[in-house]
PAKE-38830 format. One record per residue: residue number from 1; x, y, z of N, C-alpha, C in turn; residue in one letter; chain. Coordinates in nm, 4 decimals, padded with zeros to 6 digits. Atoms other than C-alpha are relative to their C-alpha. Example, Ala and Ser with C-alpha at 12.3 -4.5 7.8 and 13.67 -1.06 7.14 Angstrom:
<pt n="1" n_xx="00.0890" n_yy="-00.1190" n_zz="00.0000" ca_xx="01.2300" ca_yy="-00.4500" ca_zz="00.7800" c_xx="00.0900" c_yy="00.1200" c_zz="00.0000" res="A" chain="A"/>
<pt n="2" n_xx="-00.0820" n_yy="-00.1190" n_zz="-00.0060" ca_xx="01.3670" ca_yy="-00.1060" ca_zz="00.7140" c_xx="-00.0770" c_yy="00.1090" c_zz="00.0730" res="S" chain="A"/>
! end
This chain:
<pt n="1" n_xx="00.0599" n_yy="-00.0228" n_zz="00.1289" ca_xx="01.4277" ca_yy="-07.2331" ca_zz="-01.1358" c_xx="-00.1508" c_yy="00.0102" c_zz="00.0169" res="M" chain="A"/>
<pt n="2" n_xx="00.1446" n_yy="-00.0177" n_zz="00.0007" ca_xx="01.0742" ca_yy="-07.1263" ca_zz="-01.2050" c_xx="-00.0455" c_yy="00.0025" c_zz="-00.1456" res="C" chain="A"/>
<pt n="3" n_xx="00.0577" n_yy="00.0022" n_zz="00.1342" ca_xx="00.8717" ca_yy="-07.2046" ca_zz="-01.5156" c_xx="-00.1484" c_yy="00.0251" c_zz="00.0172" res="Y" chain="A"/>
<pt n="4" n_xx="00.1405" n_yy="-00.0319" n_zz="-00.0202" ca_xx="00.5376" ca_yy="-07.0312" ca_zz="-01.5206" c_xx="-00.0402" c_yy="00.1266" c_zz="-00.0729" res="G" chain="A"/>
<pt n="5" n_xx="00.0553" n_yy="-00.1164" n_zz="00.0673" ca_xx="00.3259" ca_yy="-06.7372" ca_zz="-01.6249" c_xx="00.0705" c_yy="00.1275" c_zz="00.0426" res="T" chain="A"/>
<pt n="6" n_xx="-00.0555" n_yy="-00.1316" n_zz="-00.0264" ca_xx="00.4429" ca_yy="-06.3798" ca_zz="-01.6398" c_xx="-00.0918" c_yy="00.0703" c_zz="00.0998" res="N" chain="A"/>
<pt n="7" n_xx="00.0805" n_yy="-00.0590" n_zz="-00.1073" ca_xx="00.3240" ca_yy="-06.2122" ca_zz="-01.3172" c_xx="-00.0586" c_yy="00.1341" c_zz="-00.0432" res="V" chain="A"/>
<pt n="8" n_xx="00.0499" n_yy="-00.1302" n_zz="00.0452" ca_xx="00.2931" ca_yy="-05.8659" ca_zz="-01.4741" c_xx="-00.1172" c_yy="-00.0177" c_zz="-00.0961" res="A" chain="A"/>
<pt n="9" n_xx="00.1087" n_yy="00.0274" n_zz="00.0939" ca_xx="00.0747" ca_yy="-06.0107" ca_zz="-01.7500" c_xx="-00.1252" c_yy="-00.0462" c_zz="00.0739" res="D" chain="A"/>
<pt n="10" n_xx="00.1147" n_yy="00.0443" n_zz="-00.0801" ca_xx="-00.1481" ca_yy="-06.1801" ca_zz="-01.4896" c_xx="-00.0703" c_yy="00.1193" c_zz="00.0642" res="M" chain="A"/>
<pt n="11" n_xx="00.0600" n_yy="-00.1178" n_zz="-00.0621" ca_xx="-00.2008" ca_yy="-05.8487" ca_zz="-01.3080" c_xx="-00.0705" c_yy="00.0872" c_zz="-00.1040" res="F" chain="A"/>
<pt n="12" n_xx="00.0630" n_yy="-00.0784" n_zz="00.1056" ca_xx="-00.2765" ca_yy="-05.6719" ca_zz="-01.6382" c_xx="-00.1349" c_yy="-00.0610" c_zz="-00.0386" res="R" chain="A"/>
<pt n="13" n_xx="00.1256" n_yy="00.0665" n_zz="00.0338" ca_xx="-00.5408" ca_yy="-05.9307" ca_zz="-01.7272" c_xx="-00.1027" c_yy="00.0129" c_zz="00.1120" res="L" chain="A"/>
<pt n="14" n_xx="00.0905" n_yy="-00.0187" n_zz="-00.1134" ca_xx="-00.6865" ca_yy="-05.9041" ca_zz="-01.3769" c_xx="-00.0612" c_yy="00.1387" c_zz="00.0011" res="G" chain="A"/>
<pt n="15" n_xx="00.0506" n_yy="-00.1369" n_zz="00.0072" ca_xx="-00.7187" ca_yy="-05.5280" ca_zz="-01.4185" c_xx="-00.1028" c_yy="00.0178" c_zz="-00.1099" res="G" chain="A"/>
<pt n="16" n_xx="00.0960" n_yy="-00.0063" n_zz="00.1103" ca_xx="-00.8915" ca_yy="-05.5654" ca_zz="-01.7532" c_xx="-00.1303" c_yy="-00.0675" c_zz="00.0402" res="V" chain="A"/>
<pt n="17" n_xx="00.1183" n_yy="00.0758" n_zz="-00.0456" ca_xx="-01.1275" ca_yy="-05.8225" ca_zz="-01.6013" c_xx="-00.0809" c_yy="00.0831" c_zz="00.1001" res="Y" chain="A"/>
<pt n="18" n_xx="00.0684" n_yy="-00.0841" n_zz="-00.0995" ca_xx="-01.2075" ca_yy="-05.5933" ca_zz="-01.3046" c_xx="-00.0644" c_yy="00.1207" c_zz="-00.0666" res="A" chain="A"/>
<pt n="19" n_xx="00.0563" n_yy="-00.1146" n_zz="00.0717" ca_xx="-01.2614" ca_yy="-05.3006" ca_zz="-01.5415" c_xx="-00.1292" c_yy="-00.0350" c_zz="-00.0716" res="G" chain="A"/>
<pt n="20" n_xx="00.1226" n_yy="00.0431" n_zz="00.0684" ca_xx="-01.5163" ca_yy="-05.4964" ca_zz="-01.7408" c_xx="-00.1144" c_yy="-00.0171" c_zz="00.0991" res="R" chain="A"/>
<pt n="21" n_xx="00.1037" n_yy="00.0175" n_zz="-00.1028" ca_xx="-01.7041" ca_yy="-05.5825" ca_zz="-01.4201" c_xx="-00.0490" c_yy="00.1365" c_zz="00.0486" res="I" chain="A"/>
<pt n="22" n_xx="00.0384" n_yy="-00.1340" n_zz="-00.0454" ca_xx="-01.6983" ca_yy="-05.2189" ca_zz="-01.3053" c_xx="-00.0804" c_yy="00.0761" c_zz="-00.1047" res="L" chain="A"/>
<pt n="23" n_xx="00.0765" n_yy="-00.0643" n_zz="00.1062" ca_xx="-01.8392" ca_yy="-05.1128" ca_zz="-01.6428" c_xx="-00.1393" c_yy="-00.0599" c_zz="-00.0141" res="K" chain="A"/>
<pt n="24" n_xx="00.1352" n_yy="00.0526" n_zz="-00.0016" ca_xx="-02.1440" ca_yy="-05.3303" ca_zz="-01.5766" c_xx="-00.0183" c_yy="-00.1413" c_zz="-00.0520" res="G" chain="A"/>
<pt n="25" n_xx="00.0163" n_yy="00.1367" n_zz="00.0475" ca_xx="-02.0753" ca_yy="-05.6719" ca_zz="-01.7257" c_xx="-00.0152" c_yy="-00.0945" c_zz="00.1193" res="E" chain="A"/>
<pt n="26" n_xx="00.0194" n_yy="00.0986" n_zz="-00.1062" ca_xx="-02.1894" ca_yy="-05.9666" ca_zz="-01.5181" c_xx="00.1183" c_yy="-00.0960" c_zz="00.0045" res="K" chain="A"/>
<pt n="27" n_xx="-00.1129" n_yy="00.0923" n_zz="-00.0096" ca_xx="-01.9011" ca_yy="-06.1797" ca_zz="-01.3853" c_xx="-00.0311" c_yy="-00.1401" c_zz="-00.0539" res="P" chain="A"/>
<pt n="28" n_xx="00.0378" n_yy="00.1333" n_zz="00.0481" ca_xx="-02.0931" ca_yy="-06.4957" ca_zz="-01.4734" c_xx="00.0044" c_yy="-00.0084" c_zz="-00.1527" res="A" chain="A"/>
<pt n="29" n_xx="-00.0007" n_yy="-00.0012" n_zz="00.1460" ca_xx="-02.0991" ca_yy="-06.3885" ca_zz="-01.8401" c_xx="00.1403" c_yy="00.0108" c_zz="-00.0590" res="D" chain="A"/>
<pt n="30" n_xx="-00.1366" n_yy="-00.0174" n_zz="00.0490" ca_xx="-01.7229" ca_yy="-06.3287" ca_zz="-01.8662" c_xx="00.0707" c_yy="-00.1346" c_zz="-00.0141" res="L" chain="A"/>
<pt n="31" n_xx="-00.0776" n_yy="00.1216" n_zz="00.0216" ca_xx="-01.4951" ca_yy="-06.5969" ca_zz="-02.0042" c_xx="00.1199" c_yy="-00.0029" c_zz="00.0940" res="L" chain="A"/>
<pt n="32" n_xx="-00.1205" n_yy="00.0156" n_zz="-00.0810" ca_xx="-01.2103" ca_yy="-06.7328" ca_zz="-01.7956" c_xx="00.1196" c_yy="00.0351" c_zz="-00.0875" res="V" chain="A"/>
<pt n="33" n_xx="-00.1163" n_yy="-00.0416" n_zz="00.0764" ca_xx="-00.8854" ca_yy="-06.5722" ca_zz="-01.9062" c_xx="00.1262" c_yy="-00.0576" c_zz="00.0616" res="Q" chain="A"/>
<pt n="34" n_xx="-00.1264" n_yy="00.0554" n_zz="-00.0463" ca_xx="-00.5370" ca_yy="-06.7149" ca_zz="-01.8832" c_xx="00.1115" c_yy="00.0635" c_zz="-00.0809" res="Q" chain="A"/>
<pt n="35" n_xx="-00.1119" n_yy="-00.0595" n_zz="00.0707" ca_xx="-00.2020" ca_yy="-06.5623" ca_zz="-01.9693" c_xx="00.0587" c_yy="-00.1012" c_zz="-00.0978" res="T" chain="A"/>
<pt n="36" n_xx="-00.0567" n_yy="00.0877" n_zz="00.1016" ca_xx="-00.0290" ca_yy="-06.7001" ca_zz="-02.2750" c_xx="00.1522" c_yy="00.0042" c_zz="-00.0013" res="T" chain="A"/>
<pt n="37" n_xx="-00.1461" n_yy="-00.0103" n_zz="-00.0030" ca_xx="00.3288" ca_yy="-06.5920" ca_zz="-02.2004" c_xx="00.0546" c_yy="-00.0820" c_zz="00.1164" res="K" chain="A"/>
<pt n="38" n_xx="-00.0634" n_yy="00.0855" n_zz="-00.1007" ca_xx="00.5354" ca_yy="-06.8508" ca_zz="-02.0136" c_xx="00.1475" c_yy="00.0389" c_zz="00.0075" res="I" chain="A"/>
<pt n="39" n_xx="-00.1387" n_yy="-00.0403" n_zz="-00.0200" ca_xx="00.8747" ca_yy="-06.7623" ca_zz="-01.8647" c_xx="00.0788" c_yy="-00.1069" c_zz="00.0751" res="E" chain="A"/>
<pt n="40" n_xx="-00.0935" n_yy="00.0836" n_zz="-00.0735" ca_xx="01.1751" ca_yy="-06.9596" ca_zz="-01.7466" c_xx="00.0986" c_yy="00.0933" c_zz="00.0692" res="L" chain="A"/>
<pt n="41" n_xx="-00.0879" n_yy="-00.0850" n_zz="-00.0797" ca_xx="01.3668" ca_yy="-06.7896" ca_zz="-01.4646" c_xx="00.0937" c_yy="-00.0908" c_zz="00.0795" res="I" chain="A"/>
<pt n="42" n_xx="-00.1004" n_yy="00.0789" n_zz="-00.0704" ca_xx="01.6900" ca_yy="-06.9278" ca_zz="-01.3192" c_xx="00.0721" c_yy="00.0895" c_zz="00.0998" res="I" chain="A"/>
<pt n="43" n_xx="-00.0700" n_yy="-00.0733" n_zz="-00.1056" ca_xx="01.8365" ca_yy="-06.8072" ca_zz="-00.9880" c_xx="00.1390" c_yy="-00.0609" c_zz="00.0139" res="N" chain="A"/>
<pt n="44" n_xx="-00.1372" n_yy="00.0529" n_zz="00.0001" ca_xx="02.2119" ca_yy="-06.8534" ca_zz="-01.0321" c_xx="00.0640" c_yy="00.0048" c_zz="00.1382" res="M" chain="A"/>
<pt n="45" n_xx="-00.0563" n_yy="-00.0083" n_zz="-00.1352" ca_xx="02.2958" ca_yy="-06.7427" ca_zz="-00.6764" c_xx="-00.0368" c_yy="-00.1238" c_zz="00.0804" res="T" chain="A"/>
<pt n="46" n_xx="00.0448" n_yy="00.1194" n_zz="-00.0714" ca_xx="02.0896" ca_yy="-07.0254" ca_zz="-00.5300" c_xx="00.0606" c_yy="-00.1261" c_zz="-00.0606" res="T" chain="A"/>
<pt n="47" n_xx="-00.0597" n_yy="00.1170" n_zz="00.0656" ca_xx="02.2194" ca_yy="-07.2730" ca_zz="-00.7882" c_xx="00.1451" c_yy="-00.0187" c_zz="00.0433" res="A" chain="A"/>
<pt n="48" n_xx="-00.1398" n_yy="00.0094" n_zz="-00.0431" ca_xx="02.5787" ca_yy="-07.1914" ca_zz="-00.6940" c_xx="00.0093" c_yy="-00.0411" c_zz="00.1463" res="K" chain="A"/>
<pt n="49" n_xx="00.0010" n_yy="00.0360" n_zz="-00.1416" ca_xx="02.4969" ca_yy="-07.2158" ca_zz="-00.3216" c_xx="-00.0267" c_yy="-00.1489" c_zz="00.0185" res="T" chain="A"/>
<pt n="50" n_xx="00.0325" n_yy="00.1426" n_zz="-00.0070" ca_xx="02.3496" ca_yy="-07.5634" ca_zz="-00.3795" c_xx="00.1023" c_yy="-00.0870" c_zz="-00.0724" res="L" chain="A"/>
<pt n="51" n_xx="-00.1017" n_yy="00.0748" n_zz="00.0717" ca_xx="02.6483" ca_yy="-07.6620" ca_zz="-00.5914" c_xx="-00.0477" c_yy="-00.0564" c_zz="-00.1321" res="G" chain="A"/>
<pt n="52" n_xx="00.0554" n_yy="00.0479" n_zz="00.1269" ca_xx="02.4444" ca_yy="-07.7046" ca_zz="-00.9095" c_xx="00.0691" c_yy="00.0686" c_zz="-00.1177" res="L" chain="A"/>
<pt n="53" n_xx="-00.0534" n_yy="-00.0549" n_zz="00.1236" ca_xx="02.5849" ca_yy="-07.6542" ca_zz="-01.2573" c_xx="-00.1125" c_yy="00.0016" c_zz="-00.1021" res="T" chain="A"/>
<pt n="54" n_xx="00.1077" n_yy="-00.0148" n_zz="00.0982" ca_xx="02.3319" ca_yy="-07.5206" ca_zz="-01.5051" c_xx="00.0627" c_yy="-00.0005" c_zz="-00.1394" res="I" chain="A"/>
<pt n="55" n_xx="-00.0565" n_yy="00.0044" n_zz="00.1355" ca_xx="02.4060" ca_yy="-07.6131" ca_zz="-01.8699" c_xx="-00.0232" c_yy="00.1318" c_zz="-00.0752" res="P" chain="A"/>
<pt n="56" n_xx="00.0095" n_yy="-00.1245" n_zz="00.0757" ca_xx="02.4695" ca_yy="-07.3212" ca_zz="-02.1069" c_xx="-00.1216" c_yy="00.0009" c_zz="-00.0927" res="F" chain="A"/>
<pt n="57" n_xx="00.1168" n_yy="00.0062" n_zz="00.0886" ca_xx="02.1913" ca_yy="-07.4421" ca_zz="-02.3380" c_xx="-00.1257" c_yy="00.0417" c_zz="00.0759" res="A" chain="A"/>
<pt n="58" n_xx="00.1149" n_yy="-00.0376" n_zz="-00.0813" ca_xx="01.9398" ca_yy="-07.4014" ca_zz="-02.0553" c_xx="00.0066" c_yy="00.1475" c_zz="00.0366" res="L" chain="A"/>
<pt n="59" n_xx="-00.0165" n_yy="-00.1424" n_zz="-00.0312" ca_xx="02.0818" ca_yy="-07.0615" ca_zz="-01.9583" c_xx="-00.0360" c_yy="00.0865" c_zz="-00.1204" res="L" chain="A"/>
<pt n="60" n_xx="00.0320" n_yy="-00.0745" n_zz="00.1220" ca_xx="02.0447" ca_yy="-06.9498" ca_zz="-02.3191" c_xx="-00.1486" c_yy="00.0073" c_zz="-00.0283" res="G" chain="A"/>
<pt n="61" n_xx="00.1456" n_yy="00.0008" n_zz="00.0221" ca_xx="01.6767" ca_yy="-07.0412" ca_zz="-02.3234" c_xx="-00.0781" c_yy="00.0745" c_zz="00.1077" res="R" chain="A"/>
<pt n="62" n_xx="00.0697" n_yy="-00.0655" n_zz="-00.1114" ca_xx="01.5949" ca_yy="-06.8709" ca_zz="-01.9940" c_xx="-00.0365" c_yy="00.1436" c_zz="-00.0361" res="A" chain="A"/>
<pt n="63" n_xx="00.0433" n_yy="-00.1382" n_zz="00.0208" ca_xx="01.3999" ca_yy="-06.5448" ca_zz="-02.0022" c_xx="00.0734" c_yy="00.0947" c_zz="00.0954" res="D" chain="A"/>
<pt n="64" n_xx="-00.0686" n_yy="-00.0824" n_zz="-00.0998" ca_xx="01.5778" ca_yy="-06.4193" ca_zz="-01.6895" c_xx="00.0953" c_yy="-00.0893" c_zz="00.0784" res="E" chain="A"/>
<pt n="65" n_xx="-00.0996" n_yy="00.0746" n_zz="-00.0761" ca_xx="01.8959" ca_yy="-06.5350" ca_zz="-01.5159" c_xx="00.0451" c_yy="00.0864" c_zz="00.1151" res="V" chain="A"/>
! end
């Protein structure tokens, strides 16, 4: 299982940040940005290999199984 930020969203924010720097803004003047979308991903193949049973309530809340 992994609970964390959306990787695609992180790369998008990084591109926007780099674009602002390339347009002439000073990096020291830019605010720190952080993604706001959090995802829960469950790897069922690994869970079955380890003999783990994942409750249906948790599977229903996962963004990706």
